[in-house]
PAZAPA-4460 file (N, C-alpha, C; in steps of 0.05 Angstrom, whole numbers, plus 32768, in hexadecimal, padded with zeros to 4 digits):
% residues 188
    n_x    n_y    n_z   ca_x   ca_y   ca_z    c_x    c_y    c_z   seq   type   mol
   80CA   910E   8133   80B0   9108   8127   809D   911E   812C     1      M     A
   808D   9124   8118   807A   913A   811A   8061   9132   8127     2      R     A
   8055   9145   8134   803B   913F   8141   8025   9142   812C     3      S     A
   800E   9137   8132   7FF8   9136   811F   7FEE   9153   8119     4      W     A
   7FEE   9164   812D   7FE4   917F   8129   7FF6   9190   8117     5      G     A
   8010   918B   8116   8022   919A   8105   8022   9191   80E9     6      Q     A
   801F   9177   80E5   8023   916C   80C9   8009   916B   80B9     7      S     A
   7FF2   916C   80C7   7FD9   9169   80B8   7FC6   9180   80C1     8      V     A
   7FB8   918B   80AE   7FA3   919E   80B6   7FA9   91BB   80AF     9      G     A
   7F96   91CC   80B4   7F99   91E8   80AE   7FAD   91F7   80BF    10      L     A
   7FB2   91ED   80D7   7FC3   91FB   80EA   7FE0   91F3   80E8    11      L     A
   7FE7   91E2   80D5   8003   91D9   80D2   8014   91F0   80C7    12      G     A
   802F   91EF   80CD   8040   9204   80C3   8043   9205   80A5    13      P     A
   8041   91EE   8098   8042   91ED   807B   802B   91FB   806E    14      K     A
   8013   91F8   8079   7FFC   9205   806E   7FFF   9223   806E    15      F     A
   8009   922E   8085   800B   924B   8087   8021   9255   8074    16      W     A
   8036   9246   8070   804B   924E   805D   803F   924E   8040    17      A     A
   8030   923A   8039   8024   9239   801F   800E   924F   801C    18      I     A
   8000   9254   8032   7FEC   9269   8032   7FF8   9284   802D    19      Y     A
   800F   928A   803A   801C   92A4   8035   8027   92A6   8019    20      R     A
   8030   9290   800E   803C   9291   7FF3   8028   9291   7FDD    21      K     A
   8013   9280   7FDF   8000   927C   7FC9   7FE4   9287   7FCF    22      E     A
   7FDD   928A   7FE8   7FC3   9295   7FEE   7FAF   927F   7FF6    23      G     A
   7F9C   9286   8007   7F8A   9273   8012   7F76   9269   7FFD    24      F     A
   7F6C   927A   7FEC   7F59   9272   7FD8   7F65   925F   7FC4    25      T     A
   7F7E   9264   7FBC   7F8B   9252   7FA9   7F8F   9236   7FB5    26      R     A
   7F96   9235   7FCF   7F9A   921C   7FDC   7F80   920C   7FDE    27      A     A
   7F6A   9219   7FE3   7F50   920B   7FE4   7F46   9203   7FC9    28      L     A
   7F4B   9214   7FB5   7F41   920D   7F9A   7F50   91F5   7F8E    29      L     A
   7F69   91F1   7F96   7F78   91DB   7F8B   7F6F   91C0   7F97    30      R     A
   7F5E   91C0   7FAB   7F52   91A8   7FB4   7F5F   919C   7FCD    31      G     A
   7F77   91A4   7FD4   7F84   9199   7FEC   7F8D   91B1   7FFD    32      K     A
   7F87   91B0   8016   7F8E   91C6   8028   7FAC   91C3   8030    33      I     A
   7FB4   91AB   8036   7FD0   91A7   803F   7FDC   9191   802D    34      Y     A
   7FF3   9197   8023   8001   9183   8011   801C   917D   801C    35      K     A
   8021   9166   8027   803C   915F   8031   8050   915E   801A    36      P     A
   8048   915C   8001   805B   915A   7FEB   8069   9175   7FE7    37      T     A
   805E   918B   7FF2   806B   91A5   7FEF   8081   91A9   8002    38      H     A
   8085   9196   8015   809B   9199   8028   80B4   918E   801B    39      E     A
   80CA   919B   8020   80E3   9193   8014   80EC   9179   8021    40      K     A
   80EE   9164   8011   80F6   914A   801B   80E1   913D   802C    41      G     A
   80CB   914A   8030   80B5   913F   803F   80B7   9143   805D    42      G     A
   80CE   914D   8067   80D2   914F   8084   80DB   916A   808E    43      Y     A
   80E7   917B   807C   80F2   9194   8085   80DD   91AA   8084    44      E     A
   80E5   91C1   808E   80D2   91D8   808F   80D2   91E9   8076    45      D     A
   80E4   91E3   8063   80E5   91F3   804B   80CF   91EA   8037    46      E     A
   80C7   91FC   8026   80B4   91F4   8011   80C3   91EC   7FF8    47      L     A
   80B6   91DD   7FE7   80C2   91D3   7FCE   80C1   91EA   7FBA    48      V     A
   80D4   91E9   7FA7   80D6   91FF   7F93   80C1   91FA   7F7D    49      R     A
   80B2   920F   7F78   80A0   920F   7F61   80B0   9217   7F49    50      L     A
   80B3   9205   7F36   80C4   9209   7F1F   80B6   921B   7F0B    51      V     A
   809C   9217   7F06   808E   9228   7EF3   8072   921E   7EEE    52      G     A
   8064   922C   7EDC   8049   9224   7ED4   8048   9224   7EB5    53      T     A
   8036   9215   7EAA   8033   9213   7E8D   801A   9223   7E84    54      D     A
   8014   9221   7E6A   7FFE   9231   7E5F   7FE3   9227   7E69    55      E     A
   7FE1   920F   7E74   7FC8   9205   7E7E   7FC4   920C   7E9C    56      F     A
   7FD8   9217   7EA9   7FD6   921E   7EC5   7FE1   9209   7ED7    57      G     A
   7FEC   91F3   7ECD   7FF7   91DE   7EDD   8011   91E8   7EEB    58      N     A
   8016   91DF   7F03   802D   91E8   7F12   8041   91D1   7F15    59      R     A
   805B   91D6   7F11   806F   91C2   7F11   8082   91C7   7F28    60      Y     A
   8088   91B2   7F38   8099   91B4   7F50   80B1   91A2   7F4D    61      Y     A
   80C6   91AA   7F5B   80DF   919A   7F5B   80EA   919A   7F77    62      E     A
   80F3   9183   7F80   80FF   9180   7F9B   8118   9170   7F98    63      D     A
   812D   9179   7FA5   8147   916B   7FA5   814B   9160   7FC1    64      F     A
   814D   9146   7FC4   8151   9138   7FDD   816F   9135   7FE1    65      N     A
   817A   9143   7FF5   8197   9142   7FFA   81A0   9127   8004    66      H     A
   818F   9118   8011   8197   90FE   801D   819C   90EA   8006    67      H     A
   8189   90E9   7FF3   818C   90D5   7FDE   8198   90E1   7FC4    68      N     A
   819D   90FB   7FC4   81A7   9109   7FAC   8195   9103   7F95    69      K     A
   817C   9107   7F99   8168   9100   7F85   8155   9118   7F81    70      N     A
   814E   911D   7F68   813C   9132   7F61   8120   9127   7F5C    71      T     A
   810C   9134   7F67   80F1   912B   7F64   80E1   9141   7F57    72      R     A
   80D2   913B   7F42   80C2   914E   7F33   80A6   9145   7F31    73      R     A
   8093   9157   7F34   8077   9150   7F32   8067   9168   7F29    74      W     A
   804D   9162   7F23   803B   9176   7F17   8022   9178   7F28    75      I     A
   8018   9190   7F2A   7FFD   9194   7F36   7FEC   91A0   7F1F    76      E     A
   7FD6   9192   7F19   7FC5   919A   7F03   7FB5   91B2   7F0B    77      Y     A
   7FAF   91C4   7EF8   7FA0   91DD   7EFE   7F83   91D6   7F06    78      A     A
   7F77   91C3   7EF7   7F5C   91BB   7EFD   7F5D   91A1   7F0D    79      D     A
   7F67   91A3   7F25   7F6C   918B   7F35   7F52   917D   7F3B    80      Y     A
   7F51   9164   7F32   7F3A   9153   7F38   7F43   9137   7F36    81      N     A
   7F3E   9127   7F4A   7F49   910C   7F4B   7F3C   90FA   7F36    82      K     A
   7F25   9101   7F2A   7F19   90F0   7F16   7F24   90F5   7EFA    83      W     A
   7F2D   910E   7EF5   7F35   9115   7EDA   7F52   911D   7ED7    84      F     A
   7F63   9112   7EE8   7F80   9118   7EE6   7F8C   9106   7ED1    85      M     A
   7F9A   9112   7EBD   7FA5   9103   7EA7   7FBE   9110   7E9C    86      T     A
   7FD1   9101   7E93   7FEA   910D   7E88   7FE6   911C   7E6E    87      P     A
   7FCE   911A   7E62   7FC9   9129   7E49   7FC8   9147   7E4E    88      K     A
   7FC6   914F   7E67   7FC3   916C   7E6E   7FDE   9179   7E72    89      K     A
   7FF4   916B   7E6D   800F   9176   7E71   8018   9182   7E57    90      I     A
   8023   919A   7E58   802D   91A7   7E40   8046   9198   7E35    91      A     A
   804A   9197   7E1B   8060   9188   7E10   807C   9190   7E1A    92      P     A
   8080   91AA   7E1E   809A   91B3   7E28   80A0   91A9   7E44    93      G     A
   808B   91A9   7E55   808F   91A1   7E71   8090   9183   7E73    94      W     A
   8085   9174   7E60   8086   9157   7E61   80A2   914D   7E61    95      H     A
   80B4   9158   7E51   80D0   9150   7E50   80DE   9156   7E6A    96      G     A
   80D8   916D   7E76   80E5   9174   7E90   80DB   9162   7EA6    97      W     A
   80C1   915B   7EA6   80B6   914B   7EBB   80C1   912E   7EBA    98      L     A
   80C8   9124   7EA2   80D2   9109   7E9F   80F1   9109   7E9D    99      H     A
   80FE   911E   7EA7   811B   9120   7EA8   8129   911D   7E8D   100      Y     A
   811C   9125   7E77   8128   9125   7E5D   813D   913C   7E5C   101      T     A
   8137   9153   7E67   814A   9168   7E6A   8146   9175   7E85   102      Y     A
   815C   9183   7E8D   815C   918D   7EA9   8150   91A8   7EAC   103      D     A
   8152   91B9   7E98   8148   91D4   7E9A   812A   91D5   7E95   104      D     A
   811C   91E4   7EA5   80FF   91E7   7EA0   80FB   91F5   7E85   105      P     A
   80E5   91F0   7E78   80E1   91FB   7E5D   80DD   9219   7E5E   106      P     A
   80E9   9227   7E4B   80E6   9244   7E47   80E1   9248   7E29   107      K     A
   80D9   925F   7E21   80D5   9265   7E05   80EF   9263   7DF5   108      K     A
   8106   9269   7E02   8120   9267   7DF5   8128   924B   7DEF   109      D     A
   811F   9238   7DFF   8127   921C   7DFC   8118   920E   7DE5   110      N     A
   8101   9217   7DDE   80F1   920A   7DCA   80EC   921D   7DB3   111      F     A
   80F2   9214   7D9B   80EE   9225   7D83   80D5   921A   7D75   112      V     A
   80C2   922D   7D70   80AA   9225   7D62   80B0   9222   7D45   113      E     A
   80A5   920D   7D38   80AA   920A   7D1B   809D   9221   7D0B   114      P     A
   80AB   9229   7CF6   80A2   9240   7CE6   808B   9238   7CD4   115      A     A
   8089   921E   7CCD   8074   9216   7CBA   8059   9211   7CC7   116      Y     A
   8058   920F   7CE1   803E   9209   7CED   803D   9215   7D09   117      R     A
   8028   9223   7D10   8027   922D   7D2C   8022   9217   7D3F   118      P     A
   802D   921A   7D57   8029   9205   7D6C   800D   9205   7D76   119      H     A
   8002   91EE   7D79   7FE6   91EB   7D83   7FE6   91D3   7D95   120      R     A
   7FE0   91D7   7DAF   7FDE   91C1   7DC1   7FC1   91B7   7DC1   121      T     A
   7FBE   919E   7DBB   7FA3   9193   7DBA   7F97   918F   7DD6   122      V     A
   7F80   9199   7DDA   7F72   9196   7DF4   7F5F   917E   7DF1   123      V     A
   7F63   916A   7E01   7F52   9152   7DFF   7F3A   9156   7E11   124      F     A
   7F23   9155   7E04   7F0A   9159   7E13   7EFE   9140   7E1F   125      K     A
   7F0B   9129   7E19   7EFF   9110   7E22   7F01   910D   7E40   126      T     A
   7F15   9118   7E4D   7F18   9116   7E6A   7F0C   912D   7E79   127      D     A
   7F00   913F   7E6B   7EF5   9157   7E78   7EDA   9150   7E84   128      H     A
   7ED3   915D   7E9B   7EB9   9157   7EA7   7EA2   915D   7E95   129      P     A
   7EA5   9170   7E83   7E8E   9178   7E71   7E8E   9168   7E57   130      N     A
   7E9F   9154   7E55   7EA0   9144   7E3C   7E87   9134   7E38   131      A     A
   7E82   912C   7E1F   7E6A   911C   7E19   7E6B   9101   7E27   132      Y     A
   7E55   90F9   7E33   7E53   90DE   7E3F   7E39   90D2   7E34   133      K     A
   7E3B   90B9   7E2B   7E24   90AD   7E1F   7E0D   90AA   7E34   134      N     A
   7DF4   90A6   7E2B   7DDE   90A7   7E3E   7DDF   9094   7E56   135      P     A
   7DEC   907D   7E53   7DEE   906B   7E69   7E06   906D   7E7B   136      G     A
   7E17   9082   7E75   7E30   9085   7E84   7E2A   908C   7EA1   137      H     A
   7E3B   9083   7EB3   7E36   9087   7ED0   7E37   90A5   7ED7   138      L     A
   7E48   90B5   7EC9   7E4B   90D1   7ED0   7E38   90E3   7EC0   139      L     A
   7E27   90D8   7EB0   7E14   90E8   7EA1   7DFE   90F2   7EB3   140      N     A
   7DF7   910C   7EB0   7DE3   9118   7EC2   7DC7   910D   7EBC   141      D     A
   7DC1   9105   7EA3   7DA6   90FC   7E9C   7DA4   90DE   7E9B   142      N     A
   7DB5   90D0   7EAA   7DB5   90B3   7EAA   7D9B   90A7   7EB5   143      R     A
   7D90   90B3   7ECA   7D77   90A8   7ED5   7D60   90AA   7EC1   144      A     A
   7D5E   90C0   7EB3   7D49   90C2   7E9E   7D4D   90AD   7E88   145      E     A
   7D66   90A9   7E81   7D6C   9095   7E6C   7D64   9079   7E75   146      Y     A
   7D69   9072   7E8E   7D62   9058   7E98   7D44   9054   7E99   147      L     A
   7D36   9069   7EA1   7D18   9067   7EA2   7D0D   9063   7E86   148      E     A
   7D18   9071   7E72   7D0E   906E   7E56   7D14   9052   7E4C   149      R     A
   7D2B   9047   7E52   7D32   902C   7E48   7D20   9017   7E56   150      T     A
   7D19   901B   7E6F   7D08   9007   7E7C   7CEC   9009   7E72   151      K     A
   7CE3   9021   7E6A   7CC7   9024   7E61   7CC3   901B   7E44   152      A     A
   7CD9   9017   7E35   7CD6   900D   7E1A   7CCB   8FF1   7E19   153      R     A
   7CB9   8FEC   7E06   7CAE   8FD1   7E03   7CBC   8FC4   7DEC   154      K     A
   7CC3   8FAB   7DF0   7CD2   8F9C   7DDC   7CC1   8F85   7DD1   155      Y     A
   7CBF   8F84   7DB7   7CB1   8F6E   7DAA   7CC4   8F60   7D97   156      T     A
   7CC9   8F47   7D9C   7CDD   8F39   7D8B   7CD2   8F35   7D6E   157      P     A
   7CE4   8F32   7D5B   7CDD   8F2E   7D3F   7CD4   8F12   7D3B   158      W     A
   7CBE   8F0F   7D2D   7CB5   8EF4   7D26   7CB6   8EF1   7D08   159      E     A
   7CC0   8EDB   7CFE   7CC2   8ED7   7CE1   7CA6   8ED5   7CD4   160      P     A
   7CA2   8EDE   7CBB   7C88   8EDC   7CAE   7C81   8EBE   7CA9   161      P     A
   7C67   8EB8   7CAC   7C5D   8E9D   7CA7   7C54   8E99   7C8A   162      T     A
   7C4F   8EAE   7C7C   7C46   8EAC   7C60   7C28   8EB2   7C5D   163      G     A
   7C18   8EB2   7C72   7BFB   8EB7   7C70   7BF5   8ED5   7C70   164      S     A
   7C07   8EE5   7C7B   7C02   8F02   7C7C   7C09   8F0F   7C61   165      E     A
   7BFE   8F26   7C5B   7C05   8F33   7C42   7C22   8F3B   7C41   166      P     A
   7C2D   8F3A   7C29   7C49   8F41   7C26   7C4C   8F5F   7C24   167      K     A
   7C60   8F6A   7C31   7C66   8F86   7C2F   7C7C   8F8A   7C1A   168      D     A
   7C7C   8FA1   7C0E   7C91   8FA7   7BFB   7C89   8FA3   7BDF   169      G     A
   7C9A   8F95   7BCF   7C94   8F91   7BB2   7C7E   8F7D   7BAE   170      K     A
   7C6E   8F82   7B98   7C59   8F70   7B91   7C64   8F5B   7B7D   171      K     A
   7C5B   8F43   7B7F   7C65   8F2E   7B6E   7C51   8F2B   7B56   172      I     A
   7C5B   8F2B   7B3E   7C4B   8F27   7B26   7C4F   8F0B   7B1C   173      V     A
   7C38   8EFD   7B19   7C39   8EE1   7B10   7C2C   8EDF   7AF5   174      V     A
   7C39   8ED1   7AE2   7C2D   8ECE   7AC7   7C1F   8EB3   7AC7   175      Q     A
   7C05   8EB3   7AC0   7BF5   8E9B   7ABE   7BE7   8E9A   7AA3   176      K     A
   7BE0   8E83   7A9A   7BD1   8E80   7A81   7BB3   8E7C   7A87   177      K     A
   7BA3   8E8B   7A79   7B86   8E88   7A7D   7B7C   8E71   7A6B   178      D     A
   7B62   8E69   7A6E   7B58   8E52   7A5E   7B59   8E57   7A40   179      P     A
   7B5B   8E6F   7A37   7B5D   8E74   7A1A   7B7A   8E72   7A10   180      L     A
   7B8E   8E6F   7A22   7BAA   8E6C   7A1A   7BB9   8E86   7A1A   181      G     A
   7BAD   8E9C   7A23   7BBC   8EB5   7A24   7BCA   8EB8   7A3F   182      Q     A
   7BE1   8EC6   7A3F   7BF1   8ECA   7A58   7BE6   8EE3   7A66   183      V     A
   7BDF   8EDF   7A7F   7BD4   8EF5   7A8F   7BE6   8EF9   7AA8   184      V     A
   7BEC   8F12   7AAE   7BFC   8F19   7AC6   7BE9   8F1F   7ADD   185      E     A
   7BEE   8F12   7AF3   7BDE   8F17   7B0B   7BF1   8F1F   7B22   186      E     A
   7BE6   8F2E   7B34   7BF5   8F36   7B4C   7BF0   8F21   7B62   187      L     A
   7C05   8F18   7B6E   7C02   8F03   7B83   7C02   8F10   7B9E   188      D     A
***
């Protein structure tokens, strides 16, 4: 069994191995200083194999557990953030590899681009931190101003007309007969 000091924290052997391989800045920018998932099988001193990266900068890992004869695959997103992690950020070629559809990691030789249309991966902006959020959204920066404006608004309910006030809009023309018997048009 491992001691607390070796398995967690900056002074653990895994951190220094990852530090030598990937660099200190990269480890800090990814949001986690120590990741037990990078250990092979979770208990040995070897690191897990980095299979590759995609055009978005996501990193794909694979681990083979000899005890269970099981392969484990996972992804680390380039813009790691626990609020905005979504499978829409996985490239189509890597999606099949990640879900065990095929064994080989994607290469340009494995995928043929159609001649009739250039490949375009749609970037979904709805999950991005800079995406539009309506004024009352919890993550909107101007939410406090919006709430103050809504509280300051005065509301007057609609009351139906009683008939004594002047009519707005079209004028009504009424035809009446005068005492001489002629038809006269009057505005009501």
